[in-house]
C-alpha atoms as a printed R data frame, in Angstrom:
    type eleno elety resid chain resno       x       y       z
1   ATOM     1    CA   UNK     A     1 109.276 119.421  95.680
2   ATOM     2    CA   UNK     A     2 111.607 118.439  92.837
3   ATOM     3    CA   UNK     A     3 113.295 115.077  92.624
4   ATOM     4    CA   UNK     A     4 116.855 115.541  91.367
5   ATOM     5    CA   UNK     A     5 117.577 113.796  88.065
6   ATOM     6    CA   UNK     A     6 120.937 112.531  89.337
7   ATOM     7    CA   UNK     A     7 119.148 110.324  91.877
8   ATOM     8    CA   UNK     A     8 117.062 108.751  89.129
9   ATOM     9    CA   UNK     A     9 120.206 108.112  87.071
10  ATOM    10    CA   UNK     A    10 121.944 106.506  90.064
11  ATOM    11    CA   UNK     A    11 118.977 104.213  90.693
12  ATOM    12    CA   UNK     A    12 118.715 103.194  87.025
13  ATOM    13    CA   UNK     A    13 122.454 102.489  86.779
14  ATOM    14    CA   UNK     A    14 122.399 100.462  89.981
15  ATOM    15    CA   UNK     A    15 119.464  98.438  88.654
16  ATOM    16    CA   UNK     A    16 121.299  97.827  85.371
17  ATOM    17    CA   UNK     A    17 124.574  96.922  87.077
18  ATOM    18    CA   UNK     A    18 123.382  94.863  90.016
19  ATOM    19    CA   UNK     A    19 119.776  93.956  89.348
20  ATOM    20    CA   UNK     A    20 117.253  94.223  92.136
21  ATOM    21    CA   UNK     A    21 119.819  93.822  94.968
22  ATOM    22    CA   UNK     A    22 121.861  96.671  93.471
23  ATOM    23    CA   UNK     A    23 118.770  98.859  93.309
24  ATOM    24    CA   UNK     A    24 117.907  98.124  96.941
25  ATOM    25    CA   UNK     A    25 121.466  98.850  98.117
26  ATOM    26    CA   UNK     A    26 121.557 102.123  96.164
27  ATOM    27    CA   UNK     A    27 118.156 103.174  97.546
28  ATOM    28    CA   UNK     A    28 119.280 102.477 101.129
29  ATOM    29    CA   UNK     A    29 122.513 104.449 100.629
30  ATOM    30    CA   UNK     A    30 120.616 107.402  99.099
31  ATOM    31    CA   UNK     A    31 118.048 107.366 101.928
32  ATOM    32    CA   UNK     A    32 120.811 107.296 104.555
33  ATOM    33    CA   UNK     A    33 122.520 110.220 102.822
34  ATOM    34    CA   UNK     A    34 119.272 112.193 102.814
35  ATOM    35    CA   UNK     A    35 118.667 111.574 106.518
36  ATOM    36    CA   UNK     A    36 122.259 112.572 107.294
37  ATOM    37    CA   UNK     A    37 121.864 115.788 105.283
38  ATOM    38    CA   UNK     A    38 118.737 116.625 107.318
39  ATOM    39    CA   UNK     A    39 120.860 116.543 110.453
40  ATOM    40    CA   UNK     A    40 123.583 118.745 108.968
41  ATOM    41    CA   UNK     A    41 121.379 121.246 107.083
42  ATOM    42    CA   UNK     A    42 117.845 121.363 108.483
43  ATOM    43    CA   UNK     A    43 117.033 124.763 106.945
44  ATOM    44    CA   UNK     A    44 116.974 126.023 103.374
45  ATOM    45    CA   UNK     A    45 116.704 129.454 101.800
46  ATOM    46    CA   UNK     A    46 113.103 130.625 101.391
47  ATOM    47    CA   UNK     A    47 112.291 130.686  97.687
48  ATOM    48    CA   UNK     A    48 109.762 133.477  97.415
49  ATOM    49    CA   UNK     A    49 111.951 136.093  99.147
50  ATOM    50    CA   UNK     A    50 115.208 134.495  97.912
51  ATOM    51    CA   UNK     A    51 116.558 134.302 101.450
52  ATOM    52    CA   UNK     A    52 116.371 138.028 102.151
53  ATOM    53    CA   UNK     A    53 113.347 137.946 104.476
54  ATOM    54    CA   UNK     A    54 111.865 140.870 102.547
55  ATOM    55    CA   UNK     A    55 109.107 140.787  99.959
56  ATOM    56    CA   UNK     A    56 108.425 143.584  97.502
57  ATOM    57    CA   UNK     A    57 105.092 145.332  97.385
58  ATOM    58    CA   UNK     A    58 102.542 144.242  94.821
59  ATOM    59    CA   UNK     A    59 101.460 147.672  93.625
60  ATOM    60    CA   UNK     A    60 104.470 149.752  94.627
61  ATOM    61    CA   UNK     A    61 107.264 147.337  93.779
62  ATOM    62    CA   UNK     A    62 110.012 149.533  95.253
63  ATOM    63    CA   UNK     A    63 108.558 149.141  98.745
64  ATOM    64    CA   UNK     A    64 109.368 146.221 101.004
65  ATOM    65    CA   UNK     A    65 107.659 144.382 103.835
66  ATOM    66    CA   UNK     A    66 108.540 141.393 105.961
67  ATOM    67    CA   UNK     A    67 108.072 138.115 104.103
68  ATOM    68    CA   UNK     A    68 105.045 136.295 105.500
69  ATOM    69    CA   UNK     A    69 106.252 132.888 104.325
70  ATOM    70    CA   UNK     A    70 109.421 132.823 106.418
71  ATOM    71    CA   UNK     A    71 108.556 135.473 109.000
72  ATOM    72    CA   UNK     A    72 111.416 137.694 107.855
73  ATOM    73    CA   UNK     A    73 114.094 135.099 108.653
74  ATOM    74    CA   UNK     A    74 114.916 134.197 105.041
75  ATOM    75    CA   UNK     A    75 115.082 130.502 105.898
76  ATOM    76    CA   UNK     A    76 112.525 127.740 106.285
77  ATOM    77    CA   UNK     A    77 112.825 124.275 107.784
78  ATOM    78    CA   UNK     A    78 113.178 121.539 105.171
79  ATOM    79    CA   UNK     A    79 110.206 119.229 104.668
80  ATOM    80    CA   UNK     A    80 112.049 116.111 105.830
81  ATOM    81    CA   UNK     A    81 113.587 117.851 108.839
82  ATOM    82    CA   UNK     A    82 110.124 118.498 110.276
83  ATOM    83    CA   UNK     A    83 109.560 114.736 110.347
84  ATOM    84    CA   UNK     A    84 112.979 113.070 110.731
85  ATOM    85    CA   UNK     A    85 115.263 115.871 111.936
86  ATOM    86    CA   UNK     A    86 116.630 116.450 115.390
87  ATOM    87    CA   UNK     A    87 114.094 116.811 118.219
88  ATOM    88    CA   UNK     A    88 114.934 120.531 118.515
89  ATOM    89    CA   UNK     A    89 114.126 121.149 114.829
90  ATOM    90    CA   UNK     A    90 110.909 119.090 115.012
91  ATOM    91    CA   UNK     A    91 109.829 121.063 118.084
92  ATOM    92    CA   UNK     A    92 110.587 124.375 116.356
93  ATOM    93    CA   UNK     A    93 108.581 123.311 113.287
94  ATOM    94    CA   UNK     A    94 105.643 122.287 115.483
95  ATOM    95    CA   UNK     A    95 105.739 125.651 117.291
96  ATOM    96    CA   UNK     A    96 105.769 127.520 113.979
97  ATOM    97    CA   UNK     A    97 102.859 125.483 112.660
98  ATOM    98    CA   UNK     A    98 100.883 126.091 115.872
99  ATOM    99    CA   UNK     A    99 101.572 129.836 115.662
100 ATOM   100    CA   UNK     A   100 100.379 129.979 112.048
101 ATOM   101    CA   UNK     A   101  97.225 128.031 112.902
102 ATOM   102    CA   UNK     A   102  96.474 130.316 115.848
103 ATOM   103    CA   UNK     A   103  97.063 133.452 113.774
104 ATOM   104    CA   UNK     A   104  94.744 132.194 111.042
105 ATOM   105    CA   UNK     A   105  92.016 131.440 113.569
106 ATOM   106    CA   UNK     A   106  92.299 134.959 114.998
107 ATOM   107    CA   UNK     A   107  92.305 136.427 111.448
108 ATOM   108    CA   UNK     A   108  95.667 138.111 112.047
109 ATOM   109    CA   UNK     A   109  97.487 136.111 109.381
110 ATOM   110    CA   UNK     A   110  98.617 138.080 106.358
């Protein structure tokens, strides 16, 4: 998980401009913005398949199979949305995690 440099710059500038109260106000505003963005956009494009839902073969690179990381959907639920998102998104993330755990226990996980 990468922390965007612009957030660090905003926090440093708010500390320089307003001292500790400015830093606290900026941190609260940034946290509220993050929580709001989790509500609007709970899913992101899966990185390893680049959002296509297909992964190329290891030996025969021209062949394709369903991406195991996203289940062929091309999207994954954001890290924060699994904890602070809407109840529907949290429930979906819990169901996906339970399905992965069950598949690994039955040795059917890729």
